[in-house]
Every structure is written in structure tokens, then in C-alpha cells.
FIKOLZA-1660 file (N, C-alpha, C; in steps of 0.1 Angstrom, whole numbers, plus 5000, padded with zeros to 4 digits):
% residues 65
   i   px   py   pz ch aa at
   1 5006 4991 5002  A  X  N
   1 4997 5000 5001  A  X CA
   1 5009 5012 5002  A  X  C
   2 5009 5021 4994  A  X  N
   2 5014 5036 4994  A  X CA
   2 5002 5049 4995  A  X  C
   3 5008 5055 5002  A  X  N
   3 4995 5070 5004  A  X CA
   3 5009 5083 5001  A  X  C
   4 5007 5085 4988  A  X  N
   4 5014 5098 4984  A  X CA
   4 5015 5105 4993  A  X  C
   5 5027 5114 4996  A  X  N
   5 5032 5123 5008  A  X CA
   5 5026 5130 5009  A  X  C
   6 5016 5139 5001  A  X  N
   6 5004 5149 5005  A  X CA
   6 4998 5144 5010  A  X  C
   7 4992 5132 5008  A  X  N
   7 4979 5125 5015  A  X CA
   7 4981 5118 5028  A  X  C
   8 4994 5113 5036  A  X  N
   8 4993 5112 5048  A  X CA
   8 4991 5117 5060  A  X  C
   9 4985 5110 5068  A  X  N
   9 4983 5123 5083  A  X CA
   9 4965 5120 5078  A  X  C
  10 4964 5116 5071  A  X  N
  10 4946 5119 5073  A  X CA
  10 4940 5111 5075  A  X  C
  11 4943 5099 5074  A  X  N
  11 4939 5088 5081  A  X CA
  11 4936 5079 5069  A  X  C
  12 4942 5077 5058  A  X  N
  12 4939 5071 5042  A  X CA
  12 4938 5055 5047  A  X  C
  13 4949 5055 5054  A  X  N
  13 4960 5047 5056  A  X CA
  13 4953 5036 5061  A  X  C
  14 4942 5040 5080  A  X  N
  14 4939 5034 5087  A  X CA
  14 4923 5027 5079  A  X  C
  15 4921 5043 5071  A  X  N
  15 4912 5036 5066  A  X CA
  15 4914 5024 5057  A  X  C
  16 4921 5027 5046  A  X  N
  16 4923 5020 5036  A  X CA
  16 4926 5000 5042  A  X  C
  17 4927 4997 5051  A  X  N
  17 4934 4989 5067  A  X CA
  17 4920 4982 5071  A  X  C
  18 4911 4988 5078  A  X  N
  18 4900 4990 5080  A  X CA
  18 4895 4973 5063  A  X  C
  19 4897 4986 5057  A  X  N
  19 4879 4981 5050  A  X CA
  19 4888 4969 5033  A  X  C
  20 4905 4968 5037  A  X  N
  20 4911 4953 5036  A  X CA
  20 4902 4941 5050  A  X  C
  21 4901 4944 5060  A  X  N
  21 4901 4936 5068  A  X CA
  21 4889 4926 5066  A  X  C
  22 4882 4939 5064  A  X  N
  22 4871 4934 5060  A  X CA
  22 4861 4930 5047  A  X  C
  23 4868 4929 5038  A  X  N
  23 4870 4926 5027  A  X CA
  23 4877 4911 5027  A  X  C
  24 4884 4913 5037  A  X  N
  24 4892 4898 5044  A  X CA
  24 4883 4890 5056  A  X  C
  25 4875 4895 5055  A  X  N
  25 4868 4882 5065  A  X CA
  25 4854 4879 5056  A  X  C
  26 4848 4885 5048  A  X  N
  26 4839 4882 5039  A  X CA
  26 4841 4870 5032  A  X  C
  27 4854 4874 5026  A  X  N
  27 4862 4857 5016  A  X CA
  27 4867 4849 5023  A  X  C
  28 4862 4845 5036  A  X  N
  28 4862 4837 5048  A  X CA
  28 4879 4835 5051  A  X  C
  29 4887 4847 5047  A  X  N
  29 4900 4844 5049  A  X CA
  29 4907 4847 5068  A  X  C
  30 4914 4837 5068  A  X  N
  30 4917 4835 5083  A  X CA
  30 4936 4845 5089  A  X  C
  31 4941 4851 5076  A  X  N
  31 4952 4858 5080  A  X CA
  31 4951 4868 5066  A  X  C
  32 4963 4875 5074  A  X  N
  32 4967 4884 5066  A  X CA
  32 4982 4890 5069  A  X  C
  33 4989 4885 5058  A  X  N
  33 5005 4890 5054  A  X CA
  33 5004 4903 5047  A  X  C
  34 5018 4911 5057  A  X  N
  34 5023 4921 5047  A  X CA
  34 5039 4916 5049  A  X  C
  35 5041 4928 5037  A  X  N
  35 5065 4933 5046  A  X CA
  35 5058 4946 5044  A  X  C
  36 5069 4951 5051  A  X  N
  36 5073 4963 5050  A  X CA
  36 5089 4965 5060  A  X  C
  37 5092 4973 5050  A  X  N
  37 5108 4977 5054  A  X CA
  37 5111 4985 5069  A  X  C
  38 5115 4978 5076  A  X  N
  38 5120 4983 5092  A  X CA
  38 5123 4991 5095  A  X  C
  39 5130 5008 5089  A  X  N
  39 5127 5018 5092  A  X CA
  39 5120 5024 5086  A  X  C
  40 5107 5016 5078  A  X  N
  40 5093 5033 5078  A  X CA
  40 5090 5028 5088  A  X  C
  41 5093 5033 5096  A  X  N
  41 5089 5038 5112  A  X CA
  41 5068 5040 5110  A  X  C
  42 5063 5045 5102  A  X  N
  42 5051 5056 5102  A  X CA
  42 5045 5042 5099  A  X  C
  43 5050 5036 5085  A  X  N
  43 5047 5020 5082  A  X CA
  43 5045 5010 5095  A  X  C
  44 5047 5007 5097  A  X  N
  44 5048 4998 5114  A  X CA
  44 5040 5002 5119  A  X  C
  45 5043 5016 5124  A  X  N
  45 5033 5020 5132  A  X CA
  45 5015 5016 5133  A  X  C
  46 5015 5018 5120  A  X  N
  46 4998 5014 5110  A  X CA
  46 4999 5001 5117  A  X  C
  47 5009 4995 5106  A  X  N
  47 5004 4979 5104  A  X CA
  47 5001 4980 5121  A  X  C
  48 5013 4979 5133  A  X  N
  48 5007 4980 5148  A  X CA
  48 4994 4983 5149  A  X  C
  49 4995 4993 5151  A  X  N
  49 4980 4999 5152  A  X CA
  49 4961 4992 5150  A  X  C
  50 4966 4984 5137  A  X  N
  50 4958 4977 5128  A  X CA
  50 4956 4958 5133  A  X  C
  51 4968 4959 5145  A  X  N
  51 4969 4942 5149  A  X CA
  51 4983 4937 5144  A  X  C
  52 4990 4940 5137  A  X  N
  52 4999 4931 5136  A  X CA
  52 5007 4932 5135  A  X  C
  53 5015 4918 5137  A  X  N
  53 5023 4922 5150  A  X CA
  53 5040 4911 5142  A  X  C
  54 5048 4919 5144  A  X  N
  54 5063 4915 5134  A  X CA
  54 5065 4900 5141  A  X  C
  55 5070 4890 5125  A  X  N
  55 5071 4876 5133  A  X CA
  55 5083 4877 5125  A  X  C
  56 5085 4862 5128  A  X  N
  56 5104 4862 5120  A  X CA
  56 5109 4847 5110  A  X  C
  57 5094 4847 5105  A  X  N
  57 5093 4834 5098  A  X CA
  57 5099 4840 5081  A  X  C
  58 5104 4853 5078  A  X  N
  58 5107 4849 5061  A  X CA
  58 5123 4851 5067  A  X  C
  59 5133 4851 5060  A  X  N
  59 5149 4850 5060  A  X CA
  59 5151 4855 5045  A  X  C
  60 5155 4870 5047  A  X  N
  60 5166 4877 5039  A  X CA
  60 5177 4880 5037  A  X  C
  61 5177 4874 5028  A  X  N
  61 5194 4873 5028  A  X CA
  61 5198 4884 5007  A  X  C
  62 5207 4884 5012  A  X  N
  62 5216 4896 5003  A  X CA
  62 5232 4885 5003  A  X  C
  63 5235 4892 4989  A  X  N
  63 5249 4888 4984  A  X CA
  63 5260 4902 4980  A  X  C
  64 5267 4907 4981  A  X  N
  64 5272 4917 4977  A  X CA
  64 5283 4909 4965  A  X  C
  65 5278 4916 4948  A  X  N
  65 5281 4910 4945  A  X CA
  65 5297 4922 4937  A  X  C
% end
């Protein structure tokens, strides 16, 4: 999800997360999963406020070449 910088802080992220949850329930989904960069504090806070919890189920690996 991307909210344009001009529109951040106006509740659009919270509204979007609420709609996603509502639609997922309609589709009988049991779980939502997302990925977010750890340094994106604003997004991390939004997701925490929306009830998401951090997991360590994904391993990200890289190699310099």
C-alpha cells in the first residue's frame, strides 16, 4: 500500500487497512500477511495499530557482488 506524501497523516492508511480486513473476512480469510521495511516507522506503526505483529518467519538474504 502506498499513500502519497501529500495525503499521509489524514487517516487514509487506517481506512484502507479497515477495508482490507472487512473484505478479507467476507472472503473467509483467516490471516493477513504483509511485508514492510523496518525503517519505514510510519508504516510499521500503522500496521501495529491495526493489530499486526512482527514475525521472524521470513529470511531475507543478500550477497554483494
